[in-house]
VOBA-1610 file (N, C-alpha, C; in pm, whole numbers, padded with zeros to 5 digits, always signed):
BEGIN
Met-08665-04145-11446Met-08672-04108-11587Met-08619-04220-11676Ile-08505-04276-11638Ile-08447-04384-11717Ile-08537-04507-11715Gln-08591-04540-11594Gln-08680-04655-11581Gln-08806-04638-11666Thr-08859-04514-11670Thr-08977-04487-11752Thr-08946-04508-11900Ala-08828-04464-11943Ala-08788-04481-12083Ala-08772-04628-12119Val-08712-04705-12028Val-08694-04848-12051Val-08829-04918-12059Arg-08920-04883-11967Arg-09053-04944-11967Arg-09127-04911-12097Phe-09115-04786-12144Phe-09179-04747-12269Phe-09121-04825-12386Ala-08988-04843-12386Ala-08923-04917-12494Ala-08969-05061-12498Lys-08985-05123-12378Lys-09032-05262-12373Lys-09174-05274-12426Arg-09259-05178-12390Arg-09397-05183-12439Arg-09403-05161-12589Ala-09317-05073-12639Ala-09311-05050-12784Ala-09264-05175-12856Ala-09169-05248-12794Ala-09117-05370-12855Ala-09226-05474-12872Ile-09328-05469-12786Ile-09442-05561-12798Ile-09547-05505-12893Phe-09571-05373-12885Phe-09679-05310-12962Phe-09650-05304-13111Leu-09526-05267-13146Leu-09493-05249-13287Leu-09502-05379-13369Pro-09450-05492-13317Pro-09471-05616-13393Pro-09618-05651-13411Gly-09700-05613-13311Gly-09844-05638-13323Gly-09905-05562-13439Ile-09861-05435-13456Ile-09910-05356-13570Ile-09865-05419-13701Phe-09742-05465-13704Phe-09690-05527-13826Phe-09769-05653-13861Ile-09797-05737-13761Ile-09872-05860-13784Ile-10014-05828-13829Ala-10076-05725-13768Ala-10211-05685-13808Ala-10212-05640-13954Tyr-10109-05566-13995Tyr-10100-05521-14134Tyr-10087-05639-14230Ile-09996-05732-14198Ile-09977-05850-14282Ile-10106-05933-14289Ser-10176-05944-14175Ser-10297-06027-14170Ser-10406-05971-14261Phe-10430-05839-14255Phe-10540-05780-14332Phe-10502-05749-14476Glu-10374-05729-14498Glu-10331-05694-14634Glu-10306-05818-14720Tyr-10262-05927-14658Tyr-10222-06044-14735Tyr-10294-06173-14692Thr-10292-06201-14561Thr-10345-06330-14514Thr-10495-06342-14537Leu-10571-06241-14493Leu-10716-06246-14509Leu-10759-06256-14655Pro-10705-06173-14747Pro-10741-06190-14889Pro-10705-06328-14944Tyr-10591-06383-14899Tyr-10550-06516-14946Tyr-10654-06621-14908Phe-10696-06621-14781Phe-10796-06719-14736Phe-10933-06691-14795His-10967-06562-14817His-11099-06526-14868His-11119-06576-15011Lys-11011-06581-15088Lys-11022-06631-15225Lys-11054-06780-15229Arg-11027-06848-15118Arg-11042-06994-15115Arg-11151-07043-15020Ser-11216-06950-14947Ser-11317-06991-14850Ser-11412-06875-14822Pro-11528-06901-14761Pro-11620-06793-14722Pro-11553-06696-14625Ile-11604-06574-14618Ile-11540-06469-14540Ile-11529-06505-14392Ile-11631-06569-14336Ile-11625-06602-14193Ile-11513-06703-14165Ile-11496-06800-14257Ile-11387-06896-14242Ile-11253-06827-14259Ala-11244-06736-14355Ala-11120-06662-14378Ala-11081-06580-14255Ile-11179-06516-14191Ile-11151-06437-14071Ile-11101-06526-13958Leu-11167-06642-13939Leu-11126-06734-13833Leu-10984-06788-13857Leu-10954-06822-13982Leu-10821-06873-14013Leu-10714-06765-13994Thr-10746-06641-14035Thr-10653-06530-14017Thr-10627-06504-13869Tyr-10734-06504-13790Tyr-10721-06485-13645Tyr-10636-06594-13582Ala-10663-06720-13618Ala-10589-06832-13559Ala-10441-06824-13593Leu-10410-06789-13717Leu-10270-06779-13759Leu-10198-06668-13684Ala-10263-06553-13668Ala-10199-06440-13601Ala-10187-06463-13451Ala-10297-06508-13387Ala-10301-06518-13241Ala-10222-06637-13188Tyr-10224-06747-13262Tyr-10165-06870-13208Tyr-10029-06905-13270Val-09990-06838-13378Val-09863-06872-13443Val-09769-06751-13450Leu-09811-06644-13518Leu-09720-06534-13548Leu-09681-06454-13424Ile-09780-06410-13345Ile-09748-06330-13225Ile-09665-06411-13125Pro-09704-06536-13089Pro-09618-06614-12999Pro-09477-06634-13053Ala-09464-06656-13185Ala-09331-06681-13241Ala-09241-06559-13227Ile-09294-06440-13253Ile-09212-06319-13242Ile-09170-06294-13098Met-09263-06311-13004Met-09230-06285-12865Met-09135-06390-12807Arg-09148-06514-12851Arg-09055-06618-12806Arg-08914-06587-12858Leu-08905-06538-12982Leu-08775-06501-13038Leu-08712-06389-12957Phe-08792-06292-12915Phe-08741-06181-12834Phe-08684-06233-12702Arg-08754-06328-12638Arg-08707-06381-12510Arg-08581-06466-12526Ile-08566-06531-12640Ile-08445-06610-12664Ile-08324-06517-12681Ile-08346-06404-12751Ile-08237-06310-12775Ile-08199-06236-12646Phe-08301-06206-12562Phe-08278-06131-12438Phe-08328-06214-12319Pro-08256-06322-12282Pro-08300-06406-12169Pro-08270-06338-12036Pro-08345-06371-11927Pro-08316-06313-11796Pro-08187-06370-11739Ser-08114-06287-11661Ser-07988-06329-11601Ser-08007-06382-11460His-08129-06382-11409His-08157-06429-11273His-08298-06487-11271Leu-08334-06546-11159Leu-08468-06604-11148Leu-08571-06492-11159Pro-08660-06496-11257Pro-08761-06391-11270Pro-08864-06397-11156Leu-08949-06296-11150Leu-09055-06294-11050Leu-09173-06381-11091Tyr-09185-06408-11219Tyr-09302-06479-11269Tyr-09264-06556-11396Cys-09345-06656-11427Cys-09329-06724-11555Cys-09401-06642-11663Ile-09382-06679-11787Ile-09438-06600-11896Ile-09517-06689-11992Thr-09601-06625-12071Thr-09680-06694-12173Thr-09590-06730-12291Pro-09639-06812-12386Pro-09556-06844-12503Pro-09513-06722-12582Asp-09590-06612-12576Asp-09552-06492-12649Asp-09481-06390-12560Gly-09435-06435-12442Gly-09343-06355-12363Gly-09403-06259-12263Leu-09534-06263-12239Leu-09594-06170-12145Leu-09605-06231-12005Ala-09612-06144-11905Ala-09613-06188-11766Ala-09733-06277-11736Ser-09709-06381-11655Ser-09818-06469-11613Ser-09804-06496-11464Asp-09822-06620-11419Asp-09831-06651-11276Asp-09700-06623-11203Pro-09706-06560-11083Pro-09585-06537-11003Pro-09524-06669-10955Leu-09391-06672-10944Leu-09323-06787-10884Leu-09339-06777-10733Asn-09386-06884-10669Asn-09415-06871-10526Asn-09386-06997-10444Ile-09345-07107-10507Ile-09324-07233-10434Ile-09203-07306-10492Gly-09134-07380-10408Gly-09022-07462-10454Gly-09011-07588-10371Leu-08970-07698-10432Leu-08946-07824-10361Leu-08808-07876-10398Val-08731-07916-10299Val-08598-07974-10322Val-08612-08125-10315Cys-08597-08192-10431Cys-08615-08337-10439Cys-08581-08382-10580Ser-08593-08510-10607Ser-08575-08562-10742Ser-08707-08554-10817Arg-08701-08581-10945Arg-08822-08578-11027Arg-08924-08681-10978Met-08880-08802-10952Met-08971-08906-10907Met-09027-08876-10768Glu-08943-08816-10682Glu-08991-08778-10549Glu-09096-08668-10558Leu-09078-08577-10652Leu-09176-08471-10670Leu-09311-08530-10710Ile-09310-08620-10807Ile-09435-08681-10852Ile-09499-08761-10740Ser-09420-08839-10670Ser-09471-08922-10561Ser-09528-08836-10448Thr-09457-08730-10411Thr-09500-08644-10301Thr-09628-08570-10335Met-09636-08515-10453Met-09756-08440-10490Met-09878-08529-10500Thr-09862-08649-10557Thr-09976-08740-10568Thr-10021-08791-10431Lys-09925-08808-10339Lys-09961-08851-10203Lys-10047-08748-10132Thr-10029-08621-10167Thr-10103-08514-10100Thr-10225-08468-10180Gly-10270-08550-10273Gly-10397-08524-10340Gly-10392-08457-10474Trp-10272-08434-10528Trp-10260-08369-10657Trp-10256-08473-10770Asn-10304-08433-10886Asn-10304-08519-11005Asn-10200-08468-11105Leu-10115-08558-11151Leu-10016-08521-11252Leu-10087-08489-11383Ala-10067-08368-11433Ala-10134-08324-11556Ala-10077-08395-11678Asp-10165-08433-11769Asp-10122-08493-11895Asp-10049-08391-11982Arg-09963-08443-12069Arg-09898-08357-12167Arg-09999-08314-12273His-09968-08201-12338His-10055-08154-12446His-10045-08247-12567Ser-10158-08281-12622Ser-10169-08356-12746Ser-10306-08325-12803Pro-10329-08346-12932Pro-10462-08321-12986Pro-10571-08397-12912Arg-10543-08521-12875Arg-10642-08602-12804Arg-10672-08544-12665Asn-10565-08511-12590Asn-10585-08459-12455Asn-10650-08321-12456Thr-10613-08237-12552Thr-10672-08104-12561Thr-10821-08113-12594Thr-10857-08201-12688Thr-10998-08220-12722Thr-11076-08271-12602Arg-11018-08366-12532Arg-11083-08420-12413Arg-11103-08313-12306His-11004-08224-12292His-11013-08117-12193His-11124-08019-12229Val-11131-07978-12356Val-11235-07885-12400Val-11373-07944-12377Leu-11389-08072-12412Leu-11519-08137-12391Leu-11552-08147-12243Ala-11452-08172-12159Ala-11476-08181-12016Ala-11526-08049-11959Ile-11470-07937-12009Ile-11515-07805-11964Ile-11656-07775-12013Leu-11681-07801-12142Leu-11811-07768-12200Leu-11924-07854-12144Leu-11894-07981-12116Leu-11997-08075-12071Leu-11997-08096-11920Gly-11906-08028-11850Gly-11900-08044-11705Gly-11855-08182-11661Met-11772-08247-11743Met-11724-08382-11712Met-11596-08376-11631Ser-11562-08487-11569Ser-11440-08496-11488Ser-11322-08541-11575Tyr-11212-08470-11561Tyr-11086-08507-11626Tyr-10975-08458-11533Val-10943-08538-11434Val-10854-08494-11325Val-10711-08474-11371Asn-10672-08535-11481Asn-10535-08521-11533Asn-10529-08430-11654Ala-10625-08340-11666Ala-10630-08250-11781Ala-10504-08167-11792Pro-10453-08144-11913Pro-10331-08063-11929Pro-10356-07918-11892Val-10249-07848-11858Val-10256-07705-11832Val-10189-07631-11947Ser-10221-07504-11963Ser-10161-07427-12071Ser-10009-07415-12049Ser-09936-07401-12157Ser-09790-07396-12150Ser-09743-07257-12107Leu-09667-07253-11996Leu-09601-07130-11952Leu-09450-07157-11946Tyr-09371-07051-11951Tyr-09226-07065-11969Tyr-09146-06995-11860Leu-09033-07056-11828Leu-08935-07000-11736Leu-08796-07028-11793Phe-08710-06928-11798Phe-08578-06944-11860Phe-08590-06994-12005Gly-08699-06955-12071Gly-08718-06995-12210Gly-08763-07138-12229Arg-08801-07208-12120Arg-08839-07348-12130Arg-08979-07371-12071Lys-09058-07449-12140Lys-09190-07485-12092Lys-09180-07564-11963His-09283-07555-11879His-09279-07626-11750His-09252-07775-11770Asp-09180-07834-11676Asp-09144-07976-11683Asp-09258-08065-11635Leu-09324-08024-11526Leu-09433-08102-11468Leu-09541-08006-11419Ala-09663-08054-11416Ala-09774-07975-11363Ala-09871-08067-11290Phe-09937-08012-11189Phe-10031-08089-11107Phe-10158-08008-11087Thr-10270-08077-11076Thr-10398-08010-11062Thr-10486-08079-10958Ile-10580-08001-10903Ile-10688-08055-10820Ile-10817-07989-10868Pro-10901-08060-10943Pro-11029-08001-10988Pro-11118-07969-10868Ile-11196-07863-10881Ile-11292-07823-10777Ile-11431-07867-10820Asn-11499-07938-10731Asn-11634-07990-10760Asn-11634-08085-10880Gly-11521-08151-10904Gly-11515-08255-11006Gly-11507-08205-11149Thr-11492-08073-11171Thr-11483-08021-11308Thr-11353-07946-11325Asn-11318-07916-11452Asn-11195-07844-11482Asn-11219-07696-11506Phe-11342-07651-11489Phe-11372-07509-11505Phe-11303-07429-11395Arg-11300-07485-11273Arg-11227-07427-11161Arg-11135-07535-11104Arg-11009-07501-11085Arg-10915-07602-11034Arg-10790-07536-10976His-10736-07598-10873His-10604-07562-10824His-10501-07621-10920His-10394-07547-10947His-10289-07605-11032His-10155-07538-11004Val-10049-07615-11029Val-09914-07565-11010Val-09824-07624-11118Arg-09739-07539-11173Arg-09640-07581-11272Arg-09502-07578-11207Phe-09415-07675-11245Phe-09281-07681-11189Phe-09176-07684-11300Trp-09063-07615-11272Trp-08947-07618-11361Trp-08826-07667-11282Ala-08745-07751-11343Ala-08622-07799-11278Ala-08516-07690-11282Thr-08461-07657-11164Thr-08352-07560-11156Thr-08244-07614-11063Thr-08126-07556-11069Thr-08019-07585-10974Thr-07992-07460-10893Tyr-07910-07472-10790Tyr-07881-07357-10705Tyr-07737-07366-10655Thr-07679-07252-10623Thr-07542-07246-10572Thr-07541-07301-10431Lys-07467-07411-10410Lys-07475-07484-10284Lys-07420-07407-10165Asn-07317-07326-10185Asn-07251-07260-10073Asn-07302-07118-10049Lys-07416-07083-10110Lys-07475-06951-10090Lys-07623-06964-10052Pro-07678-06866-09978Pro-07821-06871-09945Pro-07906-06868-10072Leu-08021-06934-10065Leu-08112-06932-10179Leu-08161-06789-10203Ala-08153-06745-10328Ala-08197-06611-10367Ala-08219-06612-10517Ala-08275-06502-10568Ala-08305-06494-10711Ala-08180-06513-10796Arg-08063-06470-10747Arg-07941-06478-10827Arg-07856-06601-10796Thr-07904-06688-10708Thr-07831-06812-10682Thr-07909-06934-10733Ile-08023-06910-10797Ile-08103-07017-10859Ile-08084-07009-11009His-08051-07121-11072His-08008-07119-11211His-08091-07213-11298Trp-08088-07182-11428Trp-08153-07266-11527Trp-08090-07404-11530Glu-08173-07506-11545Glu-08126-07643-11554Glu-08170-07701-11687Asn-08077-07752-11765Asn-08108-07811-11894Asn-08203-07929-11874Gln-08317-07922-11938Gln-08418-08026-11920Gln-08366-08164-11957Lys-08280-08171-12057Lys-08230-08301-12102Lys-08119-08355-12012Ala-08066-08267-11925Ala-07951-08309-11845Ala-07991-08381-11717His-08105-08341-11657His-08137-08402-11528His-08199-08541-11546Val-08163-08630-11454Val-08213-08767-11458Val-08307-08788-11341Gln-08366-08905-11334Gln-08471-08931-11237Gln-08426-08910-11093Ser-08300-08938-11061Ser-08256-08936-10921Ser-08190-08804-10879Asp-08171-08710-10971Asp-08105-08585-10937Asp-08183-08507-10831Gln-08112-08451-10733Gln-08174-08362-10636Gln-08171-08220-10693Leu-08288-08168-10726Leu-08300-08039-10790Leu-08394-07949-10710Leu-08389-07822-10739Leu-08487-07730-10684Leu-08595-07711-10790Trp-08714-07760-10760Trp-08826-07748-10853Trp-08901-07619-10821Val-08879-07518-10903Val-08943-07388-10884Val-09083-07393-10945Gly-09181-07347-10867Gly-09319-07361-10912Gly-09398-07231-10908Ala-09504-07228-10988Ala-09601-07118-10989Ala-09738-07180-10963Ala-09794-07155-10845Ala-09922-07213-10806Ala-10031-07107-10815Ser-10145-07143-10870Ser-10257-07050-10881Ser-10387-07127-10892Leu-10497-07055-10888Leu-10631-07115-10889Leu-10709-07066-11009Asp-10746-07157-11099Asp-10832-07121-11212Asp-10974-07098-11162Thr-11034-06985-11206Thr-11170-06953-11160Thr-11271-06940-11273Gly-11228-06947-11398Gly-11322-06935-11508Gly-11249-06919-11640Leu-11320-06873-11741Leu-11263-06853-11874Leu-11284-06708-11917Met-11179-06651-11977Met-11184-06514-12028Met-11091-06503-12149Pro-11115-06406-12238Pro-11021-06384-12348Pro-10892-06319-12300Ile-10781-06352-12364Ile-10652-06291-12333Ile-10647-06152-12395Arg-10588-06056-12322Arg-10592-05916-12361Arg-10535-05888-12500His-10418-05944-12529His-10343-05898-12646His-10367-05980-12772Asn-10428-06099-12760Asn-10447-06178-12882Asn-10584-06245-12890Leu-10669-06224-12788Leu-10808-06273-12787Leu-10819-06425-12784Gln-10709-06495-12752Gln-10722-06637-12724Gln-10805-06654-12596Val-10877-06764-12587Val-10956-06794-12467Val-10871-06876-12371Ser-10865-06833-12245Ser-10784-06903-12146Ser-10850-06893-12009His-10799-06972-11914His-10849-06964-11778His-10810-06830-11715Thr-10901-06772-11639Thr-10867-06658-11555Thr-10834-06709-11416Val-10748-06639-11343Val-10688-06689-11220Val-10731-06604-11101His-10755-06671-10987His-10787-06600-10863His-10673-06503-10830Pro-10704-06379-10788Pro-10597-06279-10769Pro-10496-06313-10660Asp-10535-06383-10554Asp-10444-06407-10441Asp-10367-06538-10462Thr-10247-06528-10520Thr-10166-06648-10545Thr-10097-06698-10418Asn-10090-06614-10314Asn-10030-06657-10187Asn-10108-06774-10127Leu-10241-06772-10144Leu-10325-06877-10088Leu-10291-07013-10148Glu-10260-07015-10277Glu-10228-07142-10343Glu-10093-07196-10296Arg-09998-07108-10273Arg-09870-07151-10216Arg-09890-07215-10079Glu-09970-07150-09994Glu-09994-07203-09860Glu-10071-07335-09865Leu-10157-07353-09964Leu-10230-07478-09981Leu-10132-07594-10000Ile-10031-07575-10086Ile-09932-07681-10111Ile-09850-07708-09986Val-09799-07602-09924Val-09715-07619-09805Val-09792-07689-09694Asn-09916-07648-09671Asn-09996-07708-09562Asn-10029-07854-09589Lys-10055-07888-09715Lys-10082-08028-09748Lys-09959-08115-09721Leu-09840-08062-09753Leu-09716-08135-09727Leu-09692-08151-09577Lys-09717-08045-09502Lys-09699-08052-09357Lys-09798-08149-09293Asp-09922-08146-09339Asp-10024-08235-09283Asp-09991-08381-09308Ser-09918-08408-09417Ser-09878-08545-09449Ser-09743-08582-09389Asp-09687-08493-09307Asp-09560-08518-09238Asp-09448-08550-09337Leu-09439-08469-09444Leu-09338-08491-09546Leu-09231-08382-09548Val-09243-08284-09456Val-09157-08167-09462Val-09042-08177-09363Lys-08921-08155-09415Lys-08803-08147-09329Lys-08784-08004-09279Lys-08789-07907-09370Lys-08784-07766-09332Lys-08843-07682-09445Val-08882-07560-09411Val-08935-07466-09509Val-08852-07339-09504Glu-08800-07298-09618Glu-08718-07177-09627Glu-08794-07072-09706Lys-08801-06951-09651Lys-08875-06842-09714Lys-08777-06748-09783Ile-08797-06728-09914Ile-08707-06644-09994Ile-08783-06521-10042Lys-08723-06405-10024Lys-08783-06283-10075Lys-08733-06257-10217Leu-08823-06266-10314Leu-08787-06236-10452Leu-08804-06088-10483Asp-08903-06026-10416Asp-08929-05885-10439Asp-09025-05836-10331Asn-09049-05706-10327Asn-09152-05652-10240Asn-09289-05696-10291Pro-09393-05691-10207Pro-09527-05726-10255Pro-09562-05644-10380Tyr-09622-05709-10476Tyr-09655-05639-10600Tyr-09785-05693-10660Lys-09840-05615-10750Lys-09962-05651-10822Lys-09926-05669-10969Leu-09980-05772-11029Leu-09947-05806-11167Leu-10076-05812-11249Val-10082-05736-11356Val-10198-05743-11445Val-10198-05878-11514Asn-10304-05955-11494Asn-10309-06088-11554Asn-10335-06077-11704Arg-10301-06182-11776Arg-10313-06176-11921Arg-10457-06176-11969Thr-10553-06223-11888Thr-10693-06224-11928Thr-10761-06094-11888Trp-10868-06060-11958Trp-10940-05936-11931Trp-10994-05933-11789Arg-10992-05813-11730Arg-11055-05785-11601Arg-11002-05875-11489Ser-10874-05902-11489Ser-10816-05984-11383Ser-10675-05937-11352Glu-10635-05955-11227Glu-10501-05919-11184Glu-10456-06017-11076Leu-10325-06021-11051Leu-10268-06110-10953Leu-10193-06029-10848Ile-10206-06070-10721Ile-10131-06006-10614Ile-10045-06111-10544Thr-09929-06068-10498Thr-09838-06160-10431Thr-09756-06083-10329Asp-09712-06151-10225Asp-09627-06087-10125Asp-09480-06088-10166Gly-09450-06137-10286Gly-09312-06138-10337Gly-09224-06245-10276Met-09285-06340-10203Met-09209-06444-10135Met-09226-06579-10206Met-09121-06660-10199Met-09128-06799-10245Met-09089-06889-10129Lys-09172-06987-10100Lys-09140-07083-09995Lys-09080-07208-10058Val-08961-07245-10011Val-08892-07365-10061Val-08904-07473-09954Val-08958-07587-09994Val-08980-07698-09902Val-08873-07804-09924Trp-08801-07838-09816Trp-08703-07947-09820Trp-08774-08070-09766Leu-08788-08172-09849Leu-08862-08291-09810Leu-08779-08382-09721Lys-08847-08461-09642Lys-08778-08560-09558Lys-08717-08668-09646
//
């Protein structure tokens, strides 16, 4: 009963701001733009402002006020909704992570910029190759991913393997677990620090609108366990693995993905790879 009430309260906390933003958009924003532009332009501008600015800002504020006290099961979107499950970890320095992933066939994703985003959109629309295309921003402990890697399928970015990593620390004298892995200040770690890079690996399979704000984004293959095993097997095949530790974050669960008609399944495990 209590869990049901808490779940209802969380959903209301997301739903009610949405109603407020919809009211502001149609009562004030749309008329403002309509006075200065044709109706179709006014609608597009109103949609862009609500979907890409106002809703993400409110949800990000909520996550800052109520941060998680332990390693979550999944990373979240900029507006605070559940996204890819956490399923992989590597213990190494930042430079070792980049070197190891590139040795095993992964491409370091470019940072977001107007130029890179435009190039990515054109690559998808025209079927062109862009192996270092940026990935969408997802968050853990209130921080955007530090590094991301991709492997395009059939030379295009419409379908691709990808993994995002966040720098974390862990309690040295305790077994690795959700409550012994901690947030690491992005500005604090240097190139040589030995950190636990917590990752969320998944496979992009196409494009779909996002449920709650109608932004267009990649939809993800439901079985995220396969992507974790892909990374681990590539590292093993390259003889780069010292040991692999399996951590249970939760029981197997199913997660409704943010895009329409898609869901994610996971065994609730994260494999941590200690490199040689």
